[in-house]
RODO-2510 file (C-alpha; in nm, 4 decimals, decimal comma):
residues 320
     n   res          X          Y          Z
     1     d    14,5053     8,6728    11,2402
     2     e    14,3579     8,6031    11,5851
     3     d    14,1380     8,9144    11,5794
     4     g    13,9368     8,8021    11,2739
     5     p    13,6097     8,6022    11,2927
     6     p    13,6287     8,2233    11,3019
     7     e    13,6272     8,0788    10,9530
     8     d    13,3307     7,8563    11,0261
     9     a    13,1122     8,1352    11,1792
    10     p    12,7580     8,1098    11,0271
    11     t    12,6357     8,4091    10,8251
    12     v    12,2645     8,4858    10,8416
    13     e    12,1328     8,6300    10,5180
    14     s    11,7964     8,8021    10,5308
    15     n    11,5602     8,7325    10,2420
    16     p    11,4171     9,0747    10,1298
    17     v    11,1017     8,9149     9,9832
    18     e    11,0236     8,7318    10,3074
    19     e    11,0969     9,0460    10,5093
    20     m    10,8526     9,2450    10,2927
    21     d    10,5888     8,9706    10,3280
    22     k    10,6212     8,9867    10,7061
    23     l    10,6012     9,3666    10,7098
    24     l    10,3004     9,3677    10,4799
    25     e    10,1092     9,1077    10,6833
    26     y    10,1973     9,2757    11,0134
    27     s    10,0834     9,6201    10,8897
    28     f     9,7685     9,4725    10,7387
    29     l     9,6720     9,2893    11,0590
    30     k     9,7481     9,5995    11,2657
    31     a     9,5275     9,8111    11,0368
    32     c     9,2451     9,5552    11,0662
    33     k     9,2759     9,5398    11,4449
    34     i     9,2425     9,9155    11,4975
    35     m     8,9842     9,9785    11,2255
    36     k     8,6242    10,0488    11,3302
    37     k     8,3322     9,8465    11,1918
    38     t     8,1608    10,1702    11,0964
    39     e     8,4358    10,2404    10,8407
    40     l     8,3332     9,9339    10,6337
    41     p     8,2795     9,8615    10,3491
    42     i     8,5797    10,0406    10,2000
    43     l     8,7485    10,0270     9,8592
    44     s     9,0457     9,7913     9,8813
    45     s     9,2728    10,0559     9,7235
    46     n     9,1698    10,3142     9,9860
    47     f     9,2072    10,0598    10,2680
    48     f     9,5626     9,9899    10,1557
    49     k     9,6624    10,3547    10,1040
    50     n     9,4885    10,5086    10,4052
    51     h     9,5120    10,2286    10,6647
    52     v     9,7710     9,9598    10,5836
    53     i    10,0429    10,2046    10,4847
    54     a     9,9542    10,4230    10,7872
    55     a     9,9953    10,1151    11,0127
    56     c    10,3471    10,0452    10,8850
    57     p    10,6162    10,1079    11,1514
    58     p    10,7612    10,4599    11,1031
    59     d    11,1155    10,3397    11,0200
    60     q    11,0013    10,1051    10,7393
    61     t    10,8303    10,1305    10,4015
    62     i    10,5817     9,8925    10,2372
    63     d    10,6300     9,8144     9,8695
    64     i    10,3846     9,5429     9,7655
    65     k    10,5749     9,4867     9,4388
    66     k    10,8765     9,3730     9,6412
    67     s    10,6655     9,1104     9,8207
    68     s    10,5927     8,7606     9,6963
    69     h    10,2345     8,8702     9,6210
    70     k    10,3250     9,1514     9,3769
    71     k     9,9595     9,2705     9,3642
    72     l     9,7194     9,3888     9,6328
    73     s     9,4409     9,1652     9,5029
    74     v     9,6642     8,8560     9,5433
    75     f     9,7549     8,9506     9,8972
    76     l     9,3911     9,0222     9,9941
    77     a     9,2896     8,6835     9,8527
    78     k     9,5442     8,5212    10,0850
    79     m     9,4115     8,7149    10,3868
    80     k     9,0600     8,6129    10,2866
    81     s     9,1651     8,2452    10,2677
    82     k     9,3104     8,2789    10,6200
    83     g     8,9678     8,3992    10,7399
    84     v     9,0777     8,7516    10,8374
    85     i     8,8537     8,9482    10,5986
    86     d     8,5721     8,9191    10,3483
    87     t     8,5753     9,1074    10,0208
    88     n     8,3488     9,1451     9,7205
    89     i     8,4024     9,2671     9,3656
    90     i     8,1431     9,4735     9,1804
    91     k     8,2182     9,5731     8,8222
    92     g     8,5863     9,5004     8,8728
    93     v     8,6069     9,7107     9,1875
    94     e     8,7118     9,5260     9,5032
    95     s     8,5993     9,6322     9,8514
    96     v     8,6778     9,5019    10,1982
    97     t     8,3327     9,4342    10,3467
    98     l     8,4070     9,2538    10,6734
    99     i     8,6900     9,2175    10,9263
   100     k     8,6728     8,9033    11,1428
   101     y     8,8040     9,0411    11,4703
   102     e     8,7797     8,6979    11,6412
   103     n     9,0364     8,5483    11,4040
   104     p     9,3411     8,4248    11,6018
   105     l     9,5779     8,6230    11,3797
   106     l     9,4085     8,9423    11,4951
   107     k     9,3400     8,8381    11,8554
   108     n     9,6989     8,7320    11,9147
   109     l     9,8613     9,0225    11,7274
   110     v    10,1145     9,2105    11,9383
   111     i    10,1762     9,5664    11,8146
   112     n    10,5511     9,6086    11,8372
   113     e    10,5949     9,9836    11,8233
   114     e    10,4481    10,2518    12,0469
   115     r    10,1678    10,4534    11,9002
   116     v    10,2977    10,7870    11,7849
   117     k    10,0683    11,0778    11,8640
   118     q     9,9632    11,2214    11,5322
   119     v     9,9225    11,5947    11,4864
   120     e     9,5783    11,6680    11,3504
   121     a     9,6204    11,7765    10,9905
   122     p     9,3543    11,9991    10,8334
   123     s     9,0731    11,7735    10,7141
   124     n     9,0452    11,7222    10,3398
   125     a     8,6734    11,6733    10,3728
   126     p     8,4991    11,9722    10,2163
   127     v     8,2905    12,1589    10,4781
   128     v     8,0013    12,3422    10,3118
   129     a     7,8410    12,6378    10,4947
   130     e     7,5605    12,8633    10,3769
   131     c     7,6616    13,2287    10,3945
   132     y     7,5271    13,5643    10,2798
   133     r     7,7063    13,8572    10,1213
   134     v     7,6358    14,2158    10,2391
   135     t     7,4520    14,4148     9,9686
   136     a     7,3620    14,7816     9,9302
   137     d     7,0088    14,7075    10,0610
   138     v     7,1246    14,5869    10,4047
   139     l     7,4382    14,7985    10,4366
   140     p     7,2749    15,0892    10,6241
   141     i     7,1914    14,8513    10,9114
   142     l     7,4900    14,6171    10,9044
   143     s     7,7375    14,9054    10,8730
   144     k     7,6366    14,9968    11,2304
   145     f     7,8100    14,6719    11,3330
   146     g     8,1286    14,7405    11,1354
   147     y     8,0430    14,5410    10,8224
   148     e     8,1078    14,6626    10,4679
   149     k     7,9518    14,5836    10,1311
   150     g     8,0746    14,2433    10,0085
   151     d     8,1476    14,0990    10,3539
   152     i     8,0423    13,7376    10,4106
   153     l     7,8273    13,6502    10,7143
   154     k     7,6684    13,3299    10,8492
   155     r     7,2943    13,3284    10,9242
   156     a     7,3497    13,3319    11,3004
   157     e     7,5718    13,6428    11,2734
   158     i     7,3110    13,8249    11,0653
   159     r     7,0343    13,7299    11,3091
   160     k     7,2318    13,8661    11,6041
   161     c     7,3008    14,1982    11,4277
   162     f     6,9370    14,2312    11,3222
   163     m     6,8018    14,1583    11,6710
   164     d     7,0515    14,3965    11,8324
   165     y     6,9341    14,6688    11,5917
   166     v     6,5666    14,5921    11,6634
   167     k     6,6219    14,6090    12,0439
   168     k     6,8256    14,9305    12,0227
   169     e     6,5479    15,0936    11,8140
   170     g     6,2792    14,9575    12,0479
   171     l     6,0854    14,7943    11,7626
   172     q     5,9982    14,4556    11,9220
   173     e     5,6654    14,3763    12,0883
   174     d     5,6706    14,0092    12,1859
   175     k     5,7045    13,8226    11,8537
   176     i     5,5967    14,1246    11,6472
   177     l     5,8238    14,3814    11,4845
   178     r     5,7031    14,7405    11,4271
   179     l     5,8537    14,8685    11,1036
   180     n     6,0404    15,1984    11,1225
   181     p     6,1121    15,4003    10,8027
   182     q     6,4557    15,2418    10,7624
   183     l     6,3270    14,8824    10,7692
   184     a     6,0229    14,9717    10,5545
   185     g     6,2665    15,1107    10,2979
   186     t     6,4900    14,8032    10,3155
   187     f     6,1964    14,5634    10,2779
   188     r     6,0126    14,7880    10,0298
   189     t     5,6855    14,7029    10,2016
   190     k     5,3515    14,8567    10,1074
   191     e     5,2462    15,1679    10,2975
   192     n     4,9667    14,9893    10,4830
   193     v     5,2051    14,7200    10,6203
   194     l     5,3133    14,8437    10,9640
   195     t     5,4225    14,5213    11,1345
   196     l     5,5811    14,1825    11,0587
   197     t     5,6576    13,8803    11,2709
   198     i     6,0181    13,8760    11,3888
   199     e     6,0936    13,5569    11,1892
   200     d     5,9393    13,6991    10,8702
   201     a     6,1435    14,0154    10,9126
   202     i     6,4696    13,8221    10,9623
   203     n     6,3969    13,6081    10,6552
   204     k     6,3130    13,9186    10,4457
   205     f     6,6349    14,0880    10,5638
   206     i     6,8468    13,7848    10,4750
   207     g     6,6587    13,7632    10,1446
   208     k     6,7996    14,1053    10,0510
   209     m     7,1549    13,9626    10,0716
   210     t     7,3411    13,7515     9,8124
   211     h     7,3154    13,3774     9,8917
   212     t     7,6697    13,2313     9,8981
   213     h     7,8267    12,8972     9,9865
   214     e     8,1570    12,8762    10,1656
   215     i     8,3480    12,5536    10,0918
   216     t     8,6487    12,4900    10,3158
   217     v     8,8961    12,2210    10,1999
   218     a     9,2166    12,1504    10,3974
   219     g     9,2108    12,5016    10,5408
   220     n     9,1467    12,6704    10,2024
   221     r     8,8262    12,8661    10,1534
   222     i     8,6305    12,8680     9,8279
   223     l     8,3312    13,1027     9,7890
   224     h     8,0530    13,0116     9,5485
   225     t     7,7780    13,2667     9,4794
   226     g     7,4242    13,1434     9,4382
   227     k     7,2905    12,7884     9,4257
   228     l     7,5465    12,5137     9,4907
   229     d     7,5015    12,2487     9,2259
   230     p     7,5856    11,8936     9,3475
   231     i     7,8552    11,6770     9,1860
   232     d     7,6720    11,5312     8,8906
   233     i     7,7355    11,1703     8,7799
   234     t     7,5780    11,0599     8,4518
   235     v     7,6156    10,7634     8,2158
   236     t     7,5960    10,8100     7,8413
   237     v     7,6753    10,6125     7,5282
   238     r     7,9597    10,7308     7,3071
   239     s     8,1128    10,5914     6,9847
   240     s     8,0943    10,2149     6,9174
   241     n     7,7937    10,1998     7,1536
   242     k     8,0228    10,2015     7,4575
   243     k     7,9062    10,3456     7,7922
   244     v     8,1044    10,6194     7,9644
   245     t     8,0628    10,7845     8,3060
   246     l     8,0750    11,1656     8,3235
   247     v     8,1467    11,3497     8,6481
   248     n     8,0787    11,7249     8,6641
   249     n     8,1046    12,0062     8,9231
   250     l     8,4131    11,8614     9,0995
   251     e     8,6133    12,1814     9,1061
   252     q     8,3658    12,3799     9,3143
   253     f     8,4255    12,1247     9,5931
   254     g     8,8015    12,1797     9,5687
   255     i     8,8704    11,8560     9,3728
   256     k     9,1375    11,8840     9,1055
   257     l     9,0277    11,7246     8,7782
   258     d     9,3703    11,5818     8,6855
   259     e     9,4082    11,4245     9,0284
   260     f     9,0573    11,2767     9,0197
   261     s     9,1012    11,1336     8,6686
   262     k     9,4230    10,9603     8,7821
   263     e     9,2315    10,8099     9,0779
   264     c     8,9727    10,6740     8,8382
   265     q     9,2428    10,5017     8,6299
   266     g     9,3107    10,2868     8,9393
   267     i     9,0382    10,0473     8,8266
   268     g     9,1992     9,9946     8,4891
   269     a     8,9586    10,2216     8,3017
   270     s     9,0893    10,5146     8,0982
   271     a     8,9828    10,8561     8,2313
   272     t     9,0157    11,1952     8,0613
   273     i     8,9080    11,5545     8,1149
   274     t     8,6551    11,6707     7,8554
   275     d     8,4129    11,9518     7,7745
   276     v     8,0497    11,8413     7,7669
   277     p     7,7894    12,0456     7,5698
   278     g     7,5573    12,2273     7,8093
   279     k     7,7972    12,2151     8,1056
   280     k     7,9720    12,5313     8,2267
   281     t     8,2805    12,3481     8,3496
   282     p     8,4893    12,0513     8,2208
   283     s     8,3943    11,6987     8,3263
   284     v     8,5961    11,3847     8,3986
   285     l     8,5072    11,1049     8,1540
   286     v     8,5644    10,7460     8,2632
   287     q     8,5246    10,4450     8,0320
   288     g     8,2355    10,2133     8,1244
   289     n     7,9618    10,2479     8,3864
   290     q     8,1750    10,3383     8,6890
   291     v     7,9054    10,5161     8,8928
   292     l     7,9552    10,2970     9,1982
   293     y     8,3335    10,3390     9,1959
   294     v     8,3069    10,7175     9,1496
   295     y     8,0462    10,7451     9,4264
   296     r     8,2627    10,5505     9,6709
   297     l     8,5733    10,7475     9,5715
   298     l     8,3870    11,0738     9,6400
   299     t     8,2405    10,9629     9,9734
   300     e     8,5403    10,7644    10,1071
   301     k     8,8529    10,9375     9,9828
   302     y     8,7233    11,2895     9,9232
   303     r     8,4650    11,2595    10,1999
   304     i     8,1959    11,4464    10,0096
   305     n     7,8606    11,4448    10,1888
   306     k     7,6209    11,2234     9,9930
   307     n     7,3682    11,5118     9,9845
   308     y     7,6044    11,6889     9,7435
   309     i     7,6268    11,3956     9,4976
   310     r     7,3633    11,3272     9,2321
   311     g     7,3403    11,0262     8,9968
   312     l     7,3786    10,7115     9,2094
   313     e     7,0623    10,5825     9,0411
   314     f     7,2663    10,5300     8,7204
   315     a     7,4785    10,2578     8,8877
   316     p     7,4481     9,9103     8,7282
   317     k     7,1582     9,7143     8,8680
   318     k     7,2531     9,4065     9,0682
   319     k     7,1645     9,0822     8,8898
   320     k     6,9167     8,8738     9,0833
***
């Protein structure tokens, strides 16, 4: 048959393991090249999930188990030996601490595909804002601006309404406010008190409202009345004198307990959801002192502001 291929034509067989090794290294180097120094240190698991996989060309998929390395730690050790990165391991948790941008592998890297413009997805970082709920005390004034009992306002919105009311009633003299019967009734001031400073009056007015926190996560709004307790990390000793790490108040920041406990299992420690005496809500229990891992998980993956995390002082002390 003249139309068929020559019998001695060479056939090129691609090795899937070698192909995956090449894809993994290319995506890793690309992630390193575009990563900012300010994003370091970062948990190795988060670096892989959020940066290496994101750097993979859109028509391909990384599966580290199909590479010759099999495990992320083995691959990172190779990249470290090539002088691309530095890592450290604390309590079994590995982090990428340094990227050596002058390394020839990074300097000479050519990014093959065009950068695809990414549509901004709603941020998963919880945004916490202080708000105030309209109560019966302040309703007579705020209703003039279209608000109803139970409505949620930010401080700046309340201030504007209050000052508009004061100006309309002609109650301001420089930085002093003359109390009219309505404000005197709202503040429940003594009969001999006829004036207040503008700032004191605003603070008193806001003080008559219900303090609320608005937590926005990925476009979803959670309202929390009263004081916002931080995420609480503690270490205690359970049966057989073994230490465990307890994490409480996750749900009020929009973090699902089952999802968080699975994340904690990534370090090889068992994690469960449990009720702790004295706590209003369930806690995540992780075997061992995992304070440092939990803190990094909260600040890096869940992007919780460190001001809303308590308990870092219980992390294992570094040996001198």
